C-alpha positions, 0 to 999 in steps of 0.5 A: 336812758342809760344805765346808772354808773356802779359805784365803787365796790357795789357788786354787779346784778348778775352777783346779787341775783345769784346771792339772793337765791343762795339764801332762800331756804329750798322748797319743800314738796306739796303736804297732801291733806289727809285726817289719818295715815292710811288715808293719805294715799289710796295707793297699795302700801308698802308694808316693807317700810316702817311707815307701811308696817306701822300701819298694818300694826295699828289697824290689826289692833283689836277694837278698845272694847272685846265683843262676846257675840250676845245681842245687847253688845252687837250695836257697841260693836258695830259702833266702835268697828264703824270708827276704824273703818273710817280712820283706815278708810275700809268703806269699800270693802264694808261697802257690798255691791253685787252685779244685780245692785246698783247701789252699794249698802254699808254691811255695818248699817244694813246688815239685815238687808245684806246677805251673806251671798251678797257679800261673799260675791263682793268679796271673790272680787278682790280678796285674792287681788294685789290691791290696796282693797285686799290690804284693807280686807286682811287687816279687817279680818285680824281686827275683827277676830282679835276683838272676840272673846276666846268663847265668841271665837269658838262660836264664829269659828264653828260657824265658818264651818257651814258659811265660810269666811275665807275665800281660797285660804285667805280671810275676809274681812266683810265675810267674817264680820258677816258671820259674826253678826249671824251669830250674834242674833237671830235674822228672820222676818218674825225679828222685824215682827218681834221688834215692832212688838217691843217697840208697841210695849214701852210702858212695860219696857219703862217698867222693866227698866225700872224708870231709868229714862237713860238706860230706856233711851238706848233700849229704844234707839237699839231697836230703831237700828235693828229695824233701820238694818233690815231697810225696816222704818217705825212710823208711830214710834213717838206715840210709843214713846209717850206712852212709856214715859208715862209709865215712869214712876216719878209724877212730875216727870210724867207730868212734864211729858204730859205737856209735851204731849199737849203740845203734840196734839196741839199741832206743835212740831215734837220729833221723836229724837227731841222728845228723847233728849228732853226727856233724858235732861229732865231725868239727869237733872231731877236725879242731880238735884235728888227729887227724882222719884221722891214723894210728894209731901201729899204722897207721904201723908197718905202712905203714912194713913195707911200705915196707921190703919194697918196698925190699927187693924193688926191691934185689934186682931191681936186684942181679939185673939187675946181676949179668951186666951185664958178661956181656952180651957172651957172652950174645949169642953163640950156641952153635956147632956141636955145643955144648951149647946149656946151660952153667953160668956162675957156678954158674947153668945158662943156656940158648940161647934161639932166640927171645931169641938170647941166653943165658937161665934158660929153655930155648926150650920154655918161652919166653913169646916164643916161644909167642906167635910160635908158633901152638899148632897148629904147634908139633907140626909144628915138632917133626915138622920138627925130627926130618926134620932131625936124621934126614936129619943122621944118614943123611948121617953114616952115608954118609960112614962108610960110604965107602971110605978111600984105603988100602983102594981101593989 
């Protein structure tokens, strides 16, 4: 088929194609997807470029919270560092692999299983090399050191004299992290036993946390993390959690937990993390409603009645103390010779107590003070002496009666 004739003023086909190509925008190179600048490439970073300098500056910045090398703040430090490791792709530095191990273990998650010697062997393979791994290790080192408080740095640097975290004068991020963990807590075989003991005593922990379920849960999760870091597991956490929750002061919350326990005992599926979510949600809901640990009407009535009883007892004791306040003078006057040592006053029987040296409601023989003053083995001798005195007095009276009067002498 012959080509169509070209109309007057119509450009040739070659001219049209060239013009279309000129009008098209230039094609850009394909963009590589990455969640963060440091993740865009696994190659060596050129720190002499502005982009490379920015990566180094951001990588060596301290974490959002400074760490004081105390056990209570260790997990927060590890969690924050774990986030930064993910952003800068420092996983190869943190995951420790040795010649004896076929699989790697994260120092952040298994610090109880990964020894100092294992970390040192791993770090020696790259710290002084011209690799991206060496760059990452150096940035990690500076990030950790700048995240420590001054006092914590002193402790870590002193520990570094015994367990160095430098290899040929170059700091190793992984070794520094291991030393920081070693300073922050005692890692022995007894540590696992101590953690298990604490997990079995969660009822005591609930009382120590003043029935604050949220802080109690954080305490439990911290203990579980410590076990996990040492490659240990707990099989009875759910039972221990139930025991801990039932020690709470809020009775309605305890009743709620008992219902969950019934579901578990009847064969229902209840996981420990699910139970913890239920518990903290119930805690927050009752806190917001203002009903947490609020006493019921019945409890308030019992407390009010107890207060009334205590008040009545107090008033009764006050009346007892005040009844003879005006009679105190006579209570101090001893009986005269020949006067009985018991008498009635205001229709009440009183006895002269030789130990209190006053008139009391008890006899001398029943006086507690007397029993304290007189040893038990001397009571018999005292009674015997008393009988002798009475016998001598009777003999003297008989002798007086037998003497002749003046009339009889005359």
